[in-house]
ROLUMRO-860703 format. One record per residue (C-alpha): x, y, z; residue in one letter. Coordinates in Angstrom, 2 decimals, padded with zeros to 5 digits. Example, Ala and Ser with C-alpha at 12.3 -4.5 7.8 and 13.67 -1.06 7.14 Angstrom:
ROLUMRO-860703
       px       py       pz  r
   012.30  -004.50   007.80  A
   013.67  -001.06   007.14  S
END
This chain:
ROLUMRO-860703
       px       py       pz  r
   016.01   011.92   059.64  M
   016.78   008.19   060.82  S
   016.65   005.10   058.89  A
   013.28   004.36   060.03  K
   011.25   007.37   058.86  H
   011.61   010.50   056.75  F
   009.31   012.41   059.32  I
   009.99   011.31   062.85  N
   007.89   013.97   064.66  D
   004.43   012.19   064.71  P
   002.58   015.66   065.44  T
   004.17   017.09   062.36  H
   003.76   014.06   060.37  L
  -000.01   014.00   060.90  V
  -000.57   017.69   060.40  N
   001.32   017.82   057.09  T
  -000.25   014.63   055.86  A
  -003.81   016.26   056.44  L
  -002.79   019.36   054.69  H
  -001.64   017.34   051.64  A
  -005.03   016.06   051.39  L
  -006.41   019.61   050.75  T
  -003.66   019.92   048.16  L
  -004.67   016.76   046.12  T
  -008.35   017.27   046.28  N
  -009.50   020.91   046.02  P
  -013.03   020.07   047.02  S
  -012.00   019.36   050.77  V
  -010.65   021.66   053.44  A
  -009.09   021.21   056.73  L
  -009.86   022.27   060.20  D
  -006.31   022.07   061.22  A
  -006.97   022.75   065.05  E
  -009.46   019.74   065.24  N
  -008.02   017.60   062.57  K
  -010.98   017.45   060.47  I
  -011.00   016.88   056.76  I
  -014.26   017.96   055.27  Y
  -015.96   018.79   052.04  R
  -016.06   022.41   051.22  R
  -019.61   024.01   051.13  P
  -021.05   024.63   047.61  G
  -024.21   024.79   045.66  N
  -024.86   020.79   045.96  N
  -028.17   019.59   046.87  A
  -028.61   019.01   050.55  S
  -027.92   015.34   051.62  Q
  -027.40   013.03   054.57  V
  -023.78   013.58   055.77  S
  -021.51   010.68   056.56  I
  -018.62   011.26   059.21  I
  -016.06   008.82   060.02  S
  -012.52   008.78   061.40  G
  -010.21   007.14   063.98  G
  -006.52   007.26   064.62  G
  -003.93   008.41   061.95  S
  -001.94   005.84   060.46  G
  -004.53   003.89   058.58  H
  -004.32   006.09   055.30  E
  -005.94   006.53   052.86  P
  -008.66   005.80   055.52  S
  -010.30   008.09   056.54  F
  -009.45   011.56   055.34  G
  -008.68   010.54   051.57  A
  -012.22   009.06   051.42  F
  -013.86   012.52   051.98  V
  -015.47   013.87   048.93  G
  -018.54   013.79   046.63  D
  -020.03   010.21   046.81  G
  -018.36   009.21   049.81  L
  -017.56   010.70   053.23  L
  -018.66   014.31   054.17  S
  -015.94   014.49   056.73  A
  -013.40   012.47   058.57  A
  -011.78   013.32   062.22  V
  -008.14   012.21   062.79  A
  -006.51   011.36   065.88  G
  -002.91   011.06   066.66  T
  -001.22   007.80   065.26  I
  -003.36   004.72   066.18  F
  -005.21   006.84   068.81  A
  -008.91   007.80   068.84  S
  -009.72   011.61   068.09  P
  -011.11   013.40   071.20  S
  -015.00   013.72   071.71  A
  -014.67   017.60   071.25  E
  -012.88   017.18   067.83  Q
  -015.67   014.61   066.82  I
  -018.28   017.12   068.24  R
  -016.98   019.98   066.06  K
  -017.19   017.91   063.05  A
  -020.69   016.65   063.65  V
  -022.09   020.08   064.75  M
  -020.39   022.72   062.49  S
  -018.34   020.88   059.55  R
  -021.14   019.26   057.58  V
  -024.46   019.87   056.34  D
  -026.98   018.63   059.06  A
  -030.26   019.45   057.11  E
  -031.13   015.79   056.19  K
  -029.33   014.16   059.14  G
  -026.02   012.77   059.62  I
  -024.61   009.21   059.94  L
  -021.38   008.74   062.05  V
  -019.65   005.47   061.10  T
  -016.96   004.35   063.55  V
  -014.96   001.02   063.74  M
  -015.30  -001.09   066.78  N
  -012.50   000.07   068.95  Y
  -013.33   001.15   072.57  T
  -011.58   004.47   072.41  G
  -013.31   005.25   069.03  D
  -016.73   004.07   069.94  V
  -016.70   005.95   073.36  L
  -015.51   009.14   071.86  N
  -017.61   009.06   068.87  F
  -020.58   008.06   070.83  G
  -020.10   010.89   073.36  M
  -020.09   013.41   070.30  A
  -023.10   012.03   068.89  V
  -025.01   012.18   072.08  E
  -024.05   015.90   072.57  K
  -025.28   016.39   068.99  A
  -028.68   014.56   069.67  K
  -029.09   016.70   072.74  A
  -028.68   019.89   070.78  A
  -031.46   018.76   068.33  G
  -029.43   017.40   065.68  L
  -030.72   014.21   063.63  K
  -027.86   011.76   064.05  V
  -027.38   008.10   064.06  E
  -024.19   006.17   064.80  I
  -023.21   002.76   063.36  L
  -020.31   000.73   064.87  V
  -018.75  -001.63   062.33  V
  -016.90  -004.99   063.26  G
  -015.98  -007.01   060.35  D
  -012.85  -008.81   061.65  D
  -012.92  -012.49   062.30  V
  -009.25  -012.85   063.31  G
  -010.52  -013.05   067.13  V
  -013.43  -015.36   067.49  G
  -016.46  -014.79   069.70  R
  -014.96  -016.62   072.71  A
  -011.97  -014.47   072.85  A
  -013.79  -010.98   071.86  A
  -016.27  -011.62   074.51  G
  -018.58  -008.58   075.09  K
  -016.45  -006.33   072.98  V
  -017.12  -007.96   069.74  G
  -015.55  -007.96   066.35  R
  -012.97  -005.20   065.62  R
  -013.29  -002.97   062.50  G
  -010.85  -003.36   059.80  I
  -010.73  -002.82   056.04  A
  -014.17  -003.97   055.16  G
  -015.31  -000.80   056.78  T
  -014.38   001.04   053.53  V
  -017.12  -000.97   051.62  L
  -019.63   000.48   054.19  V
  -018.31   003.97   053.65  H
  -018.68   003.39   049.87  K
  -022.03   002.00   049.76  I
  -023.66   004.34   052.15  S
  -021.85   007.48   050.77  G
  -023.32   006.64   047.24  A
  -026.76   006.31   048.48  L
  -026.50   009.64   050.60  A
  -025.28   011.22   047.33  A
  -028.55   010.20   045.68  R
  -030.63   012.09   048.19  G
  -031.93   008.93   050.27  A
  -033.12   009.50   053.80  S
  -031.14   009.01   057.04  L
  -033.14   006.06   057.79  E
  -032.41   004.34   054.43  D
  -028.75   005.21   054.49  V
  -028.19   003.88   057.94  Y
  -030.38   000.80   057.13  K
  -028.22  -000.04   054.01  V
  -024.96   000.75   055.93  A
  -025.90  -001.67   058.56  K
  -027.04  -004.33   056.04  L
  -023.57  -003.88   054.61  T
  -021.91  -004.27   057.80  S
  -023.93  -007.47   058.77  D
  -022.84  -009.06   055.63  N
  -019.23  -008.48   055.90  L
  -016.29  -010.42   057.11  V
  -012.60  -009.58   057.07  S
  -009.32  -010.99   058.38  V
  -005.66  -009.89   058.03  G
  -002.13  -011.30   058.11  A
   001.20  -009.69   058.74  S
   004.85  -010.60   058.54  L
   005.74  -008.09   061.00  D
   004.87  -005.33   063.50  H
   005.09  -001.69   062.65  V
   007.01   001.15   064.11  H
   005.26   004.09   064.84  V
   007.23   007.39   064.40  P
   008.39   008.99   067.56  G
   008.35   005.90   069.58  R
   011.20   003.64   070.86  A
   012.12   000.84   068.38  P
   010.68  -002.36   069.31  P
   012.93  -004.96   071.13  D
   014.19  -007.50   068.78  P
   014.41  -010.08   071.57  N
   010.72  -009.40   072.67  S
   008.33  -012.31   072.70  E
   006.01  -009.99   070.58  E
   008.46  -009.86   067.85  T
   007.92  -012.38   064.98  L
   010.60  -014.36   063.71  T
   011.76  -014.22   060.02  T
   009.75  -017.26   059.25  E
   006.41  -016.47   061.17  E
   003.28  -014.87   060.04  V
   000.55  -013.39   062.51  E
  -002.83  -014.65   061.37  I
  -005.41  -012.15   062.33  G
  -003.23  -009.17   063.20  M
  -005.21  -006.05   063.76  G
  -004.47  -002.73   062.24  I
  -002.72  -001.41   065.53  H
  -000.35  -004.26   065.99  N
  -002.91  -006.21   067.92  E
  -002.20  -010.04   068.01  P
  -004.80  -012.36   066.21  G
  -005.56  -016.02   066.40  S
  -001.97  -017.04   066.35  G
   001.30  -017.34   064.68  R
   002.47  -019.87   062.06  A
   005.16  -020.93   059.69  V
   003.29  -021.33   056.43  V
   003.57  -020.42   052.72  D
   001.20  -018.38   051.00  L
  -001.28  -021.03   049.81  P
  -001.65  -022.31   053.30  E
  -001.99  -018.90   054.86  L
  -004.84  -018.00   052.53  V
  -006.48  -021.39   053.11  K
  -006.49  -020.62   056.88  R
  -007.74  -017.14   056.49  M
  -010.59  -018.12   054.20  L
  -011.60  -020.88   056.54  Q
  -011.80  -018.42   059.30  Q
  -014.09  -016.19   057.16  M
  -016.25  -018.92   055.58  L
  -016.17  -022.19   057.51  D
  -019.78  -022.76   058.74  P
  -018.64  -025.53   061.05  K
  -016.34  -023.06   062.97  D
  -019.02  -021.80   065.50  K
  -016.53  -019.48   066.96  D
  -016.24  -017.51   063.78  R
  -019.33  -018.36   061.62  A
  -020.38  -014.71   061.40  F
  -021.35  -014.99   057.56  L
  -023.50  -017.29   055.60  S
  -022.73  -016.61   051.91  V
  -026.32  -017.07   050.55  N
  -026.09  -014.73   047.60  S
  -025.03  -015.32   043.91  N
  -023.06  -011.77   044.44  E
  -020.05  -011.43   046.45  V
  -017.49  -008.58   046.50  V
  -013.95  -009.39   047.23  L
  -011.50  -006.66   048.69  L
  -007.88  -007.47   049.06  I
  -006.34  -004.63   051.08  N
  -002.77  -003.77   051.31  N
  -001.74  -002.97   055.01  L
   000.98  -000.57   053.49  G
   004.22  -002.52   053.10  G
   003.54  -004.84   050.52  V
   004.73  -004.38   046.94  S
   002.19  -003.98   044.17  V
   003.72  -007.10   042.53  L
   003.38  -009.30   045.40  E
  -000.31  -007.99   046.12  L
  -001.06  -009.29   042.61  G
   000.18  -012.74   043.53  G
  -001.78  -012.70   046.79  I
  -004.77  -011.72   044.91  T
  -004.66  -014.49   042.33  A
  -003.87  -017.10   045.13  E
  -007.03  -015.73   047.01  V
  -009.43  -015.87   043.93  I
  -008.28  -019.46   042.83  G
  -008.94  -020.73   046.41  Q
  -012.32  -019.10   046.63  L
  -013.45  -020.74   043.23  E
  -011.83  -024.18   044.03  K
  -012.76  -024.63   047.54  T
  -016.01  -022.40   048.03  Y
  -017.32  -022.09   044.38  N
  -017.38  -018.42   044.91  I
  -016.59  -016.32   041.80  K
  -016.65  -012.65   043.15  P
  -018.56  -010.31   040.88  V
  -016.33  -007.30   041.95  R
  -012.81  -007.55   042.81  I
  -011.03  -004.59   044.47  L
  -007.32  -005.03   045.25  A
  -005.12  -002.26   046.64  G
  -004.47   000.18   049.47  T
  -007.49   001.20   051.36  Y
  -006.60   000.87   054.96  M
  -003.11   000.38   056.19  T
  -001.26  -000.08   059.38  S
   001.48   002.68   058.47  L
   003.79   000.34   056.52  N
   002.53  -002.88   057.69  G
   003.92  -005.93   055.88  L
   000.70  -007.70   055.48  G
  -002.60  -007.71   053.80  F
  -006.36  -008.28   054.65  S
  -009.11  -010.17   052.91  I
  -012.83  -008.98   053.03  S
  -015.81  -010.65   051.70  I
  -019.15  -008.82   051.38  L
  -022.26  -011.05   050.66  N
  -024.44  -008.83   048.46  V
  -028.10  -008.83   049.68  V
  -031.20  -007.03   048.54  N
  -031.60  -003.55   050.16  T
  -035.25  -003.56   050.26  N
  -035.42   000.15   049.89  I
  -036.59   000.35   046.26  G
  -033.82   002.00   045.10  G
  -030.28   000.95   043.85  P
  -028.65  -002.26   044.73  S
  -025.53  -002.49   046.80  M
  -023.54  -003.32   043.60  L
  -024.97  -000.19   041.86  Q
  -023.89   001.85   044.90  L
  -020.40   000.30   044.97  L
  -020.08   001.05   041.25  D
  -021.34   004.62   041.60  A
  -018.55   007.27   040.78  P
  -017.06   009.26   043.68  C
  -014.57   011.99   043.94  E
  -012.10   010.92   046.62  A
  -008.60   010.43   046.21  T
  -008.35   007.31   048.40  G
  -010.96   005.18   046.45  W
  -009.72   003.27   043.64  A
  -012.05   001.28   041.57  S
  -011.70   002.31   037.88  P
  -013.51  -000.64   036.35  I
  -017.03   000.28   035.09  T
  -020.28  -001.79   035.92  K
  -020.59  -002.33   032.26  E
  -017.06  -003.83   031.85  T
  -017.58  -006.11   034.80  W
  -020.94  -007.44   033.58  E
  -019.92  -008.04   030.05  A
  -017.71  -011.23   031.44  K
  -015.76  -011.06   028.25  S
  -013.74  -014.10   027.50  S
  -012.29  -012.87   024.22  N
  -008.60  -013.31   023.56  T
  -006.14  -012.88   020.64  R
  -004.38  -016.01   019.60  D
  -001.61  -016.79   017.39  D
  -003.82  -017.08   014.33  S
  -004.24  -013.36   014.23  T
  -000.40  -012.64   014.31  S
   002.30  -013.02   011.62  G
   003.70  -016.64   011.04  S
   006.57  -017.46   012.92  E
   007.56  -020.23   010.58  E
   011.20  -019.73   009.10  V
   012.05  -021.01   005.83  E
   015.12  -022.83   004.95  A
   018.01  -021.02   003.51  S
   020.04  -023.60   001.82  G
   023.07  -022.31   003.72  L
   024.59  -025.55   004.90  K
   026.74  -026.32   008.05  L
   027.75  -029.77   009.58  N
   025.21  -030.34   012.33  P
   027.65  -032.90   014.18  E
   030.51  -030.70   014.48  T
   028.34  -027.48   015.09  T
   026.54  -029.22   018.09  K
   029.89  -030.39   019.39  T
   031.27  -026.80   019.18  S
   028.09  -025.22   020.57  L
   027.98  -027.66   023.47  T
   031.51  -026.88   024.49  A
   030.86  -023.14   024.24  G
   027.66  -023.24   026.20  L
   029.03  -025.67   028.91  E
   031.72  -023.20   029.53  R
   029.52  -020.19   029.99  V
   027.52  -022.47   032.60  I
   030.62  -023.20   034.31  A
   031.65  -019.67   034.26  A
   028.53  -018.40   036.04  E
   030.05  -018.17   039.73  P
   032.85  -015.93   038.24  D
   030.70  -013.75   036.21  V
   028.13  -013.46   039.11  T
   030.87  -012.26   041.53  K
   032.03  -009.66   038.94  Y
   028.63  -008.41   038.46  D
   027.97  -008.28   042.15  T
   030.83  -005.83   042.56  V
   029.92  -003.38   039.57  V
   026.45  -004.33   038.75  G
   023.06  -005.91   040.31  D
   024.45  -009.38   040.33  G
   022.32  -011.01   037.66  D
   024.53  -011.21   034.63  C
   025.87  -014.61   035.32  G
   022.44  -016.09   036.12  I
   021.00  -014.69   033.06  G
   023.74  -016.13   030.73  L
   023.48  -019.54   032.57  K
   019.78  -019.62   032.04  R
   020.04  -018.95   028.32  G
   023.00  -021.30   027.92  A
   021.08  -024.31   029.73  E
   017.98  -023.54   027.43  A
   019.92  -023.57   024.11  V
   021.94  -026.68   025.45  L
   018.60  -028.50   026.10  K
   017.17  -027.45   022.57  L
   020.19  -029.00   020.69  I
   020.04  -031.96   022.78  N
   016.48  -032.60   022.25  Q
   016.09  -031.54   018.75  A
   018.79  -032.52   016.18  P
   020.22  -029.61   014.17  L
   018.84  -029.55   010.60  S
   022.19  -028.54   009.11  G
   020.69  -025.48   007.61  D
   022.35  -022.30   009.42  A
   019.46  -020.13   009.17  V
   016.82  -022.57   010.48  L
   019.12  -023.77   013.38  D
   020.05  -020.26   014.38  L
   016.46  -019.19   014.24  S
   015.33  -021.73   016.78  K
   018.24  -020.88   019.11  I
   017.10  -017.26   018.91  V
   013.50  -018.20   019.96  Q
   015.05  -019.74   022.98  V
   017.30  -016.88   024.00  V
   014.21  -014.53   023.69  E
   012.07  -016.44   026.00  T
   014.67  -017.17   028.53  T
   017.03  -014.39   028.90  M
   015.61  -011.07   030.17  D
   017.15  -007.83   030.88  G
   019.47  -005.61   029.00  T
   021.76  -008.69   028.08  S
   018.85  -010.67   026.80  G
   017.64  -007.74   024.67  A
   021.23  -007.33   023.23  L
   021.58  -010.81   022.52  Y
   018.12  -011.27   020.84  A
   018.65  -008.16   018.70  I
   022.27  -009.35   017.64  Y
   021.22  -012.86   016.89  L
   018.13  -011.88   014.88  N
   020.30  -009.54   012.73  S
   022.73  -012.46   012.41  L
   019.81  -014.66   011.00  V
   018.84  -011.99   008.53  H
   022.46  -011.41   007.44  S
   023.21  -015.24   006.96  L
   020.06  -015.44   004.93  R
   021.38  -012.65   002.67  Q
   024.52  -014.84   001.92  Q
   022.50  -018.14   001.19  A
   023.94  -018.25  -002.35  S
   027.27  -019.04  -000.62  A
   025.87  -022.46  -000.06  G
   028.11  -023.27   002.93  E
   028.41  -021.42   006.19  A
   032.24  -020.98   006.01  T
   034.23  -018.74   008.59  P
   034.17  -016.08   005.83  K
   030.59  -016.15   005.66  V
   030.13  -016.12   009.31  W
   032.71  -013.12   009.72  A
   030.56  -011.16   007.11  S
   027.22  -011.92   008.70  A
   028.68  -011.15   012.37  L
   029.87  -007.69   011.12  K
   026.49  -007.01   009.65  H
   024.99  -008.03   012.88  A
   027.31  -005.65   014.67  S
   026.34  -002.76   012.68  E
   022.69  -003.57   013.24  A
   023.15  -003.74   016.94  L
   024.80  -000.21   016.90  S
   021.61   001.30   015.90  R
   020.26   000.27   019.27  Y
   023.10   000.93   021.62  T
   025.86   003.40   021.53  P
   028.32   001.01   023.11  A
   031.69   000.78   021.45  Q
   035.08  -000.76   022.32  P
   036.36   001.13   025.41  G
   032.78   001.45   027.00  D
   033.19  -001.49   029.22  R
   030.30  -003.59   027.94  T
   030.03  -007.04   026.08  L
   030.99  -005.16   023.00  V
   034.67  -005.33   024.24  D
   034.51  -008.89   023.67  A
   032.52  -008.99   020.79  L
   034.16  -006.52   018.46  H
   037.53  -007.90   018.66  P
   036.10  -011.41   017.69  F
   034.40  -010.04   014.82  V
   037.20  -007.94   013.61  E
   039.88  -010.69   013.89  T
   037.60  -013.36   012.25  L
   036.92  -010.93   009.30  S
   040.81  -010.14   009.00  S
   042.23  -013.77   009.52  T
   039.41  -016.29   009.10  G
   040.75  -017.97   012.14  D
   038.37  -018.68   014.87  L
   040.89  -019.64   017.54  K
   042.77  -016.44   017.02  K
   039.30  -014.44   017.15  A
   038.53  -016.22   020.43  A
   041.87  -015.13   022.00  E
   041.17  -011.54   020.65  A
   037.87  -011.61   022.54  S
   039.29  -012.90   025.79  R
   042.02  -010.16   025.47  K
   039.32  -007.81   024.90  G
   037.30  -008.88   027.90  A
   040.51  -008.84   030.27  E
   041.29  -005.27   029.02  G
   037.93  -004.12   030.70  T
   039.57  -004.50   033.88  K
   040.19  -000.96   035.24  G
   038.19   000.41   032.35  M
   035.62   002.98   033.73  K
   032.30   002.25   032.39  A
   030.34   004.81   030.00  S
   027.17   002.75   029.89  L
   025.18   000.24   031.81  G
   024.21  -000.24   035.37  R
   027.96   000.19   036.40  T
   027.80   003.83   035.89  V
   025.39   004.08   038.40  Y
   026.91   001.86   040.98  V
   030.18   003.87   041.31  G
   033.01   003.01   043.56  G
   036.26   001.43   042.59  S
   035.05  -002.13   041.95  G
   035.69  -001.72   038.08  F
   039.47  -001.41   038.89  E
   039.54  -005.01   040.41  Q
   037.41  -007.08   038.06  V
   036.50  -007.19   034.30  P
   033.09  -006.38   032.86  D
   031.00  -009.21   033.45  P
   029.10  -009.19   030.18  G
   032.44  -009.26   028.25  A
   033.80  -012.04   030.36  W
   030.95  -014.25   029.98  G
   030.96  -013.76   026.10  L
   034.56  -014.52   025.74  S
   034.19  -017.74   027.76  E
   031.57  -018.94   025.15  F
   033.84  -018.11   022.36  F
   036.75  -019.81   023.83  L
   034.76  -022.88   024.67  G
   033.45  -022.80   021.00  L
   036.80  -023.40   019.60  V
   038.12  -025.53   022.49  G
   040.79  -023.37   024.01  L
   041.59  -023.67   027.54  K
   043.02  -020.85   029.52  T
   044.12  -020.41   033.09  S
   041.47  -019.75   035.78  E
   040.78  -015.95   036.53  P
   042.59  -014.62   039.29  D
   040.93  -011.30   040.20  Y
   040.70  -009.86   043.67  E
   037.25  -009.16   044.93  M
   036.47  -005.81   046.65  V
END
């Protein structure tokens, strides 16, 4: 196994992936010799059979689209190479029901068209009723460059499969199934973009110095699903990239690419992951595309599909497909009804029902339905001026310590502790500078807690939020004291520590922020002296150097880094306490691993 792939043998990879389809969908079978996935024969009524296929590497297309309501069979070639005419002939003549006829749908690539076409002609010569449809939806290469070859077929093809498959499942004739499939194909445009070419298992790695290799700043606009170039490369951000892609699809003035006139009130949008884009990033891409469609073209899609439908192995890119929904004129279901129809194929993902789409609900829940966030004054007084001064000093010290905390966390964690503490400190500092403290300990701390909750995330953010919320509650319980003295604070801090222990098992010695918090609270409780408490906190933080972690991400990181640096969370908290009381200490001197 290499760093590139878990399975480097391309033959073994394709064969095992095809076998896996029969394991995840019991209704399909595999002709391993001919690499054909087909629906198992059963007691279902006879219908038009739909066959597709092409080179492997585009999964879930096409094998995972075989199932009730979609394809009847799919024929796989080796990676990025057409299956042979003999493989396809076997599928057409012996692996599907031919009683009501067969529609063969193939994407517009020379090898696929020739091999599928040869098989279709052989089947016709044998007396079978077969039609072939060649789908070309890609506008990445315009008319002039494409010449007689025409547009390539890419992800929009799956919409042709879904709509025609649903119609066939309703018992429609071959004539009608072909007609609607062609209507769908004729009203479809797609274009892709990718940040890199993909590596095919079993082949030599690409030359990083080759002209074909994209730089880290470039994106290939119009890249095909086999690493083919598109209309050009550019250094653009996502909004500009989407703008150019939509222009290629929808600009009527671009005569080289004006393949589609959106003349319907109903448009289907498909955002397809080419295999290597995270689900999170695909969501951001989808939002950008939808926003530009509405703003620039006044198009509000009636159906939006976003996911992985046709890949280029692990291609770091995506494609956009737009289907102009037109009247089928067959006296039956509409294109949308066929798109919404249920199917049983593992590759098709569209869980939102027709009723939900058409409800167009705009209902939301607002704050009026939730509990009040208003906090009542407690009467527990503190000096707003001196409190602000102390808080400012503590927060500024945390901000200044961020580089050190980040360095420590890079060694023993994931490197985000310092940034999280700094972000929270800056937000609280902004709050107390913009809104004067009221002098009521509970009110002022409650406002700070709200800021911490919204600006600090991760484990540290949750721990601070729990602790501070409990501290607010504990202070309110002591409101009768009238003044927030060190004794009152010590008691409240101790109660907050007890509350925190219900949510985390962290104790002193576990190498967490508790190693700095616990000595501060205990020393303040026993002495009432804030400076001694801050010094104890720093001593506790320093003591975590060399301490093996029992909790937190450090446990999983491993290594010996913990021997050279203190716990980042404990160090950051001790910095706050030292700043709070105005103590100065020498700069840390920990060797980095």
